[in-house]
Structure formats: structure tokens, C-alpha cells
C-alpha angles and dihedrals in degrees: 000000000000090000091052090049092056092047093062116095116217129198119189137189119244091219132023111271118236119187107223116192110231103188142029093265093054091047091050093050092048092050090048092051091050091053094052095052093102090049092050091050092048094049094046092052095049094043089057091049091048092050099044104025134252099280120073091335092158090066089067093058098075120120142176113291091237089061092058118118091249090070100040127103108298093236089077091053091045097053095033095043116160135187112227134186119194134182134194114224136189112257124203103205091211096049128037094175094121092051089051090051091051092049093046092049091052092046092052092048092050090049093051091049091048091054087057091050093252125125109185092159093067098159119029151283118249132183136192135196115222143168125246134269109196095155093066113078097211099036110122089214091084096145135115104234117014141329137231128190128208119197130184119198132190134172106260093215089077093055093197101108108072097088090043091053089051091052092049093048092050091048093051091047091052092049091057094042093053090050090051091234128141115291122267114250128210120242106251096224098046129088100277088139089083089070120091112272094244091052092048092054091047094052094049099039094047093041098049101027111184094352092087091059091043090055091047092051093049091047091052094045092050090047091230113170094351092180094049093240090155097044120101129186094267095053090044090058089060103037100026092216090162131028 
């Protein structure tokens, strides 16, 4: 599999691509597409059920990792570009009540937006169940039992989801704070940059505690990347490698 990975050629964009309608026709088509999002979601769900049956149909949708969208021709990712925000959350294997609260909160928010004719969650929500990784300083799976992740995705061409993502993130954070459970932690490779800078620092500093400074000290002692070649503005806000 490693050999196949190296054989794949990737091309990436320097900046996120946003499709901006230039004329009345483009604006009309974009508005039309936004209005059919619920219909597209409904049809996709029922087509899958029709194809694979009513019971455990999602188990039939697995595929080889090399066929995943991450490894396909970049044109698909370019024209189907999404913004996604994902958090790691503590999971008590005997009690998924907090996960249910997070799901219910998101569902209610989506429903309220839909009643207003607005569909900021234009793609999907996905969740994963994972183990823990307490021996790695910067692993988001910093919990004691198990981990779950919640991710919201929307097509970035609509540009109507950023405020909604911020609301969802704040709501999930509050759910865990009120339950006095470990803080939720952003996924490093997702679009946490869309959050306000103060909120970003809060999520990372509360989630990792002293481990951020431990990592920074080890990095400095080992003289890794002394010229900060691999540090961008967003990472510098968190680690403060440079003044």
C-alpha cells in the first residue's frame, strides 16, 4: 500500500477556492442549488437504502482505502471543495449521553435554520469512534477511555456556513463544560482557522494544557526546524514560535 501511495501524484491549491458567481445566471443557479440541498440529501439517503436494503445498509458501503476521495484526482476535490470543522471528544464507553446531546443540538439547529430557508450544513455530519493516544503530546485523543470525533462539512461555494460552524463549536464546548468532562479538541488538519482567534487559542490551550509547552521545549532542545520553515501564521498563533 505504501508503494501505491507514493505513486499517486497530488496537486493542491495554494488558497481555498471559492466559486463567486459573476452574473445573474450564475447567481440564480447557485441559489437554486442551495434550495435543493434537502432534496439531494433525502434522495441520496433513500437511494442507498434501496440499493443495500433497510438493515445495516451502511455496512455495505465500505471500500478500499486507496479508493477514498482523499486519493482521487484533485479535480474532484477542487470542484467539490468543502470546509470542514472537526473536534475530538471524550467518550465514556458505558455512556454516550454527551454524544447524543451534541447530535441533538446540531439537529435542532439545522431544523431551525431550515425553517428560515437557510441550509448552512450543506454536506453532512460524520462521526468516528477511536481509541486513545496519551503518549503523543499533540494527539487530540488525549482522553482516558475512548474518543469520538464529530465533523461538520459544507460546500465552501455557498459561503453561508462559517457563523453556523462557530455556533456549533461553542455549543459542543458548552455541553462538555457543563458535564465537567475533558475539553473538546480541534482536529489539527481541519478548518479550525475559521474560528475567532481567541476561541482557537482557548480550544487548544484548554484541550492540551501543558503539553503544548512540553512539545515546544522538546522541539527547541532537539533543534528541529530552527528557522521555522514549517511554521505558518496559524500555528504560530498557538505555539508562539516567533514574536
